[in-house]
Every structure is written in C-alpha cells, then in structure tokens.
C-alpha positions in Angstrom: 129.4 -23.7 -55.9 127.6 -26.7 -54.4 124.3 -27.5 -56.0 121.7 -28.6 -53.4 118.7 -30.6 -54.6 116.0 -32.5 -52.9 116.7 -35.5 -55.1 120.2 -35.2 -56.7 119.9 -38.8 -58.0 116.8 -37.9 -60.0 118.6 -34.8 -61.5 121.6 -36.9 -62.5 119.4 -39.5 -64.1 117.4 -36.9 -66.0 120.6 -35.3 -67.4 121.8 -38.7 -68.4 118.6 -39.6 -70.2 118.5 -36.3 -72.1 122.2 -36.5 -73.0 121.8 -40.0 -74.3 118.9 -39.0 -76.6 120.7 -35.9 -77.9 124.1 -37.6 -78.4 122.3 -40.4 -80.3 120.5 -37.9 -82.5 123.3 -35.4 -83.2 126.6 -37.0 -82.2 129.1 -35.9 -79.6 130.6 -32.9 -81.4 127.2 -31.4 -82.5 125.6 -31.7 -79.0 126.5 -28.8 -76.6 126.3 -29.0 -72.8 123.9 -26.1 -72.9 121.5 -27.9 -75.2 121.5 -30.8 -72.8 120.9 -28.7 -69.7 118.1 -26.8 -71.5 116.3 -30.0 -72.5 116.8 -31.5 -69.1 115.5 -28.3 -67.5 118.5 -27.9 -65.2 121.1 -25.2 -65.0 124.7 -25.6 -66.3 126.1 -25.7 -62.8 124.1 -28.8 -62.0 125.6 -30.6 -65.0 129.1 -29.5 -64.0 128.4 -30.6 -60.4 127.3 -34.1 -61.4 129.7 -34.7 -64.3 132.3 -32.0 -64.6 132.5 -31.7 -68.4 130.8 -32.8 -71.6 133.4 -35.5 -72.1 132.8 -36.9 -68.6 129.0 -36.8 -69.2 129.4 -38.7 -72.5 131.5 -41.3 -70.7 128.8 -41.7 -68.0 126.1 -42.1 -70.6 128.0 -45.0 -72.1 129.1 -46.7 -68.9 125.7 -46.9 -67.3 124.6 -49.2 -70.2 127.9 -50.6 -71.5 129.2 -51.9 -68.1 126.2 -54.1 -67.4 126.1 -55.3 -71.0 129.7 -56.3 -71.0 129.4 -57.9 -67.6 126.4 -59.9 -68.9 128.5 -61.0 -71.9 131.3 -62.2 -69.6 128.9 -64.0 -67.3 127.2 -65.8 -70.2 130.6 -66.8 -71.7 131.7 -68.2 -68.3 128.5 -70.2 -67.9 128.8 -71.7 -71.4 132.5 -72.6 -70.7 131.6 -74.2 -67.4 128.9 -76.3 -69.2 131.4 -77.3 -71.9 134.0 -78.5 -69.3 137.4 -79.1 -70.9 136.0 -78.9 -74.4 136.5 -75.6 -76.3 133.3 -73.7 -77.1 132.3 -73.5 -80.7 132.5 -70.2 -82.5 128.7 -70.1 -82.7 128.3 -70.3 -78.9 131.0 -67.7 -78.3 129.3 -65.4 -80.8 126.0 -66.1 -79.0 127.5 -64.9 -75.7 128.6 -61.7 -77.5 125.2 -61.0 -79.2 122.6 -62.1 -76.7 123.2 -59.4 -74.1 123.1 -56.8 -76.9 119.7 -58.3 -78.1 118.4 -58.1 -74.5 119.4 -54.5 -74.3 117.8 -53.7 -77.6 114.5 -55.0 -76.2 114.7 -53.2 -72.9 113.4 -49.7 -73.3 114.1 -49.0 -69.6 117.8 -49.4 -70.2 117.9 -47.4 -73.4 117.0 -50.1 -75.8 117.9 -49.8 -79.5 118.6 -46.1 -79.1 121.5 -46.8 -76.8 122.9 -49.4 -79.2 122.7 -46.8 -82.0 124.6 -44.4 -79.8 127.2 -47.0 -79.1 127.6 -47.6 -82.8 128.1 -43.9 -83.4 130.6 -43.7 -80.6 132.6 -46.6 -81.9 132.9 -44.9 -85.3 133.6 -41.4 -83.8 137.1 -40.0 -84.6 137.4 -38.2 -81.3 140.6 -39.6 -79.6 139.2 -39.5 -76.1 136.2 -41.6 -77.2 138.3 -44.2 -78.9 140.6 -44.3 -75.9 137.7 -44.6 -73.5 136.0 -47.4 -75.5 139.3 -49.3 -75.7 139.6 -49.2 -72.0 136.0 -50.2 -71.5 136.2 -53.2 -73.8 139.7 -54.5 -72.9 138.7 -57.1 -70.3 135.7 -58.3 -72.3 137.7 -58.5 -75.5 140.5 -60.4 -73.8 138.1 -63.1 -72.5 136.4 -63.5 -75.9 139.8 -63.6 -77.7 140.9 -66.4 -75.4 137.7 -68.3 -76.1 138.0 -67.9 -79.9 141.7 -68.9 -79.7 140.7 -72.2 -78.1 138.0 -72.7 -80.8 140.4 -71.8 -83.6 143.8 -73.1 -82.6 145.1 -72.9 -86.1 144.6 -69.2 -86.3 147.6 -67.1 -85.4 147.1 -64.6 -82.6 147.7 -61.6 -84.8 145.2 -62.8 -87.3 142.6 -63.4 -84.6 143.1 -59.9 -83.2 142.4 -58.4 -86.6 139.3 -60.5 -87.1 138.0 -59.5 -83.7 138.6 -55.9 -84.6 136.6 -56.4 -87.8 133.8 -58.1 -85.8 133.5 -55.2 -83.3 133.6 -52.7 -86.2 130.9 -54.5 -88.2 128.7 -55.0 -85.1 129.0 -51.3 -84.1 128.3 -50.1 -87.7 125.3 -52.4 -87.9 123.9 -51.2 -84.6 124.4 -47.6 -85.5 121.9 -48.4 -88.3 121.8 -44.9 -89.8 122.5 -45.9 -93.4 121.0 -49.3 -93.6 117.7 -48.4 -95.3 119.4 -46.1 -97.8 122.1 -48.6 -98.7 119.7 -51.5 -99.2 117.4 -49.3 -101.3 120.3 -48.3 -103.5 121.5 -51.8 -104.0 118.1 -53.3 -104.6 116.1 -50.6 -106.5 113.5 -53.1 -107.7 112.9 -54.7 -104.3 110.5 -53.6 -101.7 112.5 -52.6 -98.5 110.7 -53.1 -95.2 111.8 -50.2 -92.9 111.0 -52.4 -89.9 113.6 -54.9 -91.0 116.3 -52.3 -91.2 115.6 -50.8 -87.8 114.9 -54.1 -85.9 118.1 -54.9 -84.0 117.2 -58.5 -83.5 116.7 -59.1 -87.3 119.9 -57.2 -88.1 122.0 -59.1 -85.6 120.7 -62.4 -86.8 121.6 -61.5 -90.3 125.1 -60.3 -89.2 126.0 -63.4 -87.1 126.5 -65.9 -90.0 128.6 -63.3 -91.9 130.9 -62.8 -89.0 131.2 -66.5 -88.3 132.2 -67.1 -91.9 134.9 -64.4 -91.6 136.2 -65.8 -88.3 136.5 -69.3 -89.9 137.9 -68.2 -93.2 141.2 -69.7 -94.4 144.3 -67.7 -93.7 145.0 -65.1 -96.5 148.2 -65.5 -98.4 149.8 -62.1 -98.0 153.2 -63.0 -99.3 152.6 -61.9 -102.9 151.1 -58.6 -101.7 154.1 -58.0 -99.4 156.5 -58.8 -102.3 154.7 -56.3 -104.6 154.8 -53.6 -101.9 158.5 -54.2 -101.4 159.1 -53.8 -105.2 157.0 -50.7 -105.3 159.0 -49.2 -102.4 162.2 -49.5 -104.5 160.7 -47.8 -107.5 162.1 -44.2 -107.9 159.6 -41.4 -107.4 
C-alpha cells in the first residue's frame, strides 16, 4: 500500500530522529519498530514505506550522520596532505583529521551531536553480523585512505601490524564515544578522587585524553611475538 503524505520528507526525518534516540538509549535488539512508530506518531506502514525493515532503518540512521563525517575526514586529510606536499604527514596530523570531524559532530546538536556518537559507539560494539558488515562497508574507503597516510608516516611498521593498530584505534575510539561505563569505571578505579560527571560525558575532553594514548600505541616498537609463537607451538604438541 502506498502511503500518501503532504510532507513525506518530514515524516521520514521524524522517524529517523526518533529511531536515533531510541537506538541510542536501548540498542538495536531491544528497540522494536512498533516502539519507534509509536514515539514518532506514525503508523507501521509509513515506516515500512520509507525504510522497509528495522535493519534498513538502523542503517539509514547511521548513514545520514556517518557519511558526512567520513567525507569530512577524507577532505581534511586531503587538505593536510596537499599542504605537506611530498613530505609525509605526522601521525599527530593524521589523527587530527580523524578526530576533528567527530568533535565537530559532537558539538552540533542539529546533526545528532554527542548522542549520535554514542549510538555509533554502541553500533561498533554490537555483535549483530549485519551491523558489523554494514559498518565495515561504510568505513572501508575512509580506513584505506588513513591507512595509506599512516603507512607513509610509519614506513618501518609492517602492513599487517599497522592494520591491527588501526583496528585497535577504531575500537578504542568507538568504545570511548559510547561512553556508557566511563563514569562507573573511573569511580571504581579512583574511589578517593572526586569524579566530575561533566568530564566523563564531554566528548571533546574524552577525545583529547584519548589521542595521546592512541598515538603512543601507533608509534610503539614492534612486539617480539617469536617467543609466544614458540610456546604456542609447544603447547599444541602436548597430549590432551
């Protein structure tokens, strides 16, 4: 059945806004399509007309914010590389191109602000196969460009090791932006210290704390895994 509306664009936006808030609060699995349509004050047929399924709606919620952010990351990286000429960018500047668009988004309430970044963090950690597959596809072009830039900055780092470190960076960034356990974790680790809730929920402060940690990991000496591999080989020969 075709749903006719005087302003279908407004209906679609309202569904996206409500879905974004509910997915952020409850996660993908715990949020039903009916709860979204009820909160958006539309019927289920309208949601099906605009998005088809809950999975497609979730993807649309992510892409309307994620695509512009990743495009901004690529544009900033390209601008920095053009300014550097033939010289490779430093890891600090490459990391800046990765973080600044996320910080801008965190400050922009019209584009979801910190709530969307928390949703993105939750989505990155979600075990649902379709979400992981979707995010991999969304990130592939952006990650490839940043990997190439980091490879020029760190020529001594093998490609496989760099891939792992970028994987850890994106995981740490997403977990930090998800932000759900930051206050609890800090309070448990520092029971005698006063914990400022504003500091644990302010994305700019969190990202500025995270950047030096990630840079240190990127630049760390190569681990010597030979001893670990030999021990694993010996263990594999031990009878059960």
